[in-house]
Structure formats: C-alpha cells, structure tokens
C-alpha positions as CSV (number, residue, x, y, z in Angstrom):
1,M,93.5,289.6,-75.1
2,T,94.2,285.9,-74.9
3,T,97.4,284.5,-73.3
4,T,98.8,281.1,-74.1
5,K,100.7,279.1,-71.7
6,S,103.5,277.1,-73.2
7,T,105.5,274.5,-71.5
8,A,109.1,273.6,-72.2
9,K,109.4,270.4,-74.0
10,K,111.9,268.0,-72.3
11,T,114.2,266.2,-74.6
12,T,116.2,263.3,-73.4
13,T,119.3,262.1,-75.0
14,T,120.8,258.8,-74.1
15,A,124.5,259.2,-74.2
16,K,126.8,256.4,-73.0
17,S,128.2,257.6,-69.7
18,Y,131.9,257.1,-68.9
19,D,132.8,256.9,-65.2
20,G,136.6,256.8,-65.9
21,F,137.2,253.2,-64.8
22,T,137.6,250.1,-66.8
23,K,135.8,246.9,-66.0
24,D,139.0,245.4,-64.6
25,E,139.7,248.5,-62.5
26,R,136.1,248.4,-61.0
27,A,136.6,244.7,-60.2
28,A,139.9,245.5,-58.4
29,M,138.2,248.2,-56.4
30,K,135.4,245.8,-55.4
31,E,138.0,243.3,-54.4
32,R,139.8,245.9,-52.3
33,A,136.5,246.8,-50.5
34,R,136.1,243.1,-49.6
35,E,139.7,243.0,-48.3
36,L,139.1,245.9,-46.1
37,K,135.9,244.3,-44.6
38,A,137.6,241.0,-43.9
39,A,139.3,241.0,-40.6
40,S,142.0,238.3,-40.6
41,G,145.0,237.3,-38.7
42,K,148.5,237.1,-40.0
43,A,148.4,233.4,-40.9
44,E,145.0,233.8,-42.6
45,A,146.3,236.8,-44.5
46,E,149.3,234.8,-45.7
47,A,147.1,232.0,-46.8
48,V,145.0,234.5,-48.9
49,V,148.2,235.9,-50.5
50,L,149.3,232.3,-51.4
51,E,145.8,231.6,-52.9
52,K,146.1,234.8,-55.0
53,I,149.5,233.7,-56.2
54,A,148.1,230.2,-57.0
55,E,145.3,231.8,-59.1
56,I,147.8,233.5,-61.4
57,A,147.2,231.8,-64.8
58,N,150.6,232.2,-66.4
59,P,153.0,229.7,-64.9
60,D,156.0,231.9,-65.4
61,E,154.3,234.8,-63.7
62,R,153.1,232.6,-60.9
63,A,156.7,231.4,-60.4
64,I,157.9,235.0,-60.1
65,A,155.2,235.8,-57.6
66,E,156.1,232.7,-55.5
67,R,159.8,233.8,-55.6
68,I,158.9,237.4,-54.6
69,H,156.9,236.0,-51.7
70,A,159.9,233.9,-50.6
71,I,162.3,236.8,-50.9
72,V,160.1,239.1,-48.9
73,K,159.7,236.4,-46.2
74,T,163.5,235.9,-45.8
75,S,164.8,239.4,-46.5
76,A,162.1,241.5,-44.9
77,P,160.3,239.3,-42.4
78,E,158.8,242.4,-40.7
79,L,156.6,242.9,-43.7
80,E,153.2,241.3,-43.3
81,P,151.6,239.6,-46.3
82,K,148.2,241.0,-47.4
83,T,146.2,241.3,-50.5
84,W,145.8,244.8,-52.0
85,Y,143.3,245.2,-54.9
86,G,143.4,241.4,-55.2
87,M,147.2,241.4,-55.6
88,P,149.9,239.9,-53.3
89,A,151.2,242.7,-51.2
90,Y,153.4,243.3,-48.1
91,A,152.7,245.8,-45.4
92,K,154.5,247.5,-42.5
93,D,152.5,249.1,-39.7
94,G,149.3,248.4,-41.8
95,K,150.5,250.3,-44.8
96,I,151.3,248.6,-48.1
97,V,155.1,248.9,-48.8
98,C,155.3,246.7,-51.9
99,F,153.1,244.6,-54.2
100,F,153.2,242.2,-57.1
101,Q,151.0,242.9,-60.1
102,P,150.6,240.1,-62.6
103,A,150.5,241.2,-66.2
104,D,147.0,239.9,-66.7
105,K,145.6,242.0,-63.8
106,F,145.1,244.9,-66.1
107,K,146.1,243.3,-69.4
108,A,149.6,244.7,-69.3
109,R,152.6,243.5,-71.2
110,Y,154.6,242.5,-68.1
111,S,154.3,241.8,-64.4
112,T,155.3,244.6,-62.0
113,L,156.9,244.8,-58.7
114,G,155.6,248.1,-57.2
115,F,156.4,250.2,-54.2
116,N,154.1,252.6,-52.4
117,D,154.9,255.7,-50.3
118,P,156.0,253.9,-47.1
119,A,158.8,252.2,-49.0
120,N,162.2,253.8,-48.1
121,L,163.4,254.1,-51.7
122,D,163.8,257.9,-51.8
123,D,166.8,258.9,-53.8
124,G,167.1,262.6,-54.6
125,D,164.3,264.3,-56.5
126,M,163.2,261.3,-58.6
127,W,163.2,257.5,-58.2
128,P,161.3,254.6,-59.7
129,T,158.4,253.1,-57.8
130,S,157.7,250.1,-60.0
131,F,159.8,247.7,-61.9
132,A,158.8,245.5,-64.9
133,L,159.6,241.8,-64.3
134,T,159.7,239.3,-67.1
135,K,161.8,236.7,-65.4
136,L,163.8,236.3,-62.2
137,S,167.5,235.5,-63.1
138,P,170.0,235.4,-60.2
139,A,171.1,239.0,-61.0
140,V,167.4,240.2,-61.0
141,E,166.8,238.3,-57.7
142,K,169.7,240.1,-56.1
143,K,168.3,243.5,-57.2
144,V,164.8,242.6,-55.9
145,T,166.2,241.4,-52.6
146,A,168.1,244.7,-52.2
147,L,165.1,246.8,-53.1
148,I,162.8,244.9,-50.7
149,K,165.3,245.2,-47.9
150,K,165.7,249.0,-48.5
151,A,162.0,249.5,-48.9
152,A,161.3,247.8,-45.5
153,S,164.1,249.6,-43.6
C-alpha cells in the first residue's frame, strides 16, 4: 500500500486594501501627531495658528479664519489658540472647544466653525456642533460671537 503526501497549494490574491481613511484624513492625522509631540508655549502656539491661517489658499476663507481668530481673542480670551489636525483651534484646560475647518481641508463645499464636547452649547436633547460659513456678514459675526462666548463659558 502506497501513501501519497499532498500539500495544500497556497494561492495569493492581491486585492487592494482599504483602511477606511482618505489621503487627506491620513495627512491630518499625521499632522495631529506632530502637534502632540511639539511642546510649545502660548505665544508660539498662537504663531502656529496664525501660520495655518496664512496658509489657507482661498482669500475669502482666510479672511473668515482671521476674523474668527479675532473674535475668539476678544470675546473668549480664556481660550488658548492651538492647532488641531492642522486647523486653527481654541482650547480650554487643554481641551479643544472650537475650531475652524477651511473647505479645502477635506475638499468640502464650505468652511466650518465646529465645536467639540467641552463647548457649553448643550440645548435639550439635540443641538448643532458645526456651522457652515460662506461669509461673515455683521449678522453672522454677531451669531458667531455669541456661540463662542457660550461655548467658552
């Protein structure tokens, strides 16, 4: 009686893997990792935020970001400027309260003023945490100022 030994044949398929993140999202995460590694003082952090604002390609968006920065500095001076995933942001007790996301950051249609969990904007069972910004009229500036004041309180 003869026995034959057979080995399983390995077949390899090359399928394109998908890790769930776009190229822009991976770049933002890498930038955030660099931000966490960099220890900087308040003045240096603000300079970095101003650099990020200056890098915004669209002049209208850049003007909105500059105005948001000025509004935060005057209406909520307790918030510290920082960058967050490469975006201008403002923190209280080390936690990001609000941030400005330019439209081109993730190829969106409009810029966004966003708020994170530490923002005191709770209103019932549901409330907005981000706002689309296409321009800052006096009426919009008034709303933004009120939101930032409330968020920082």
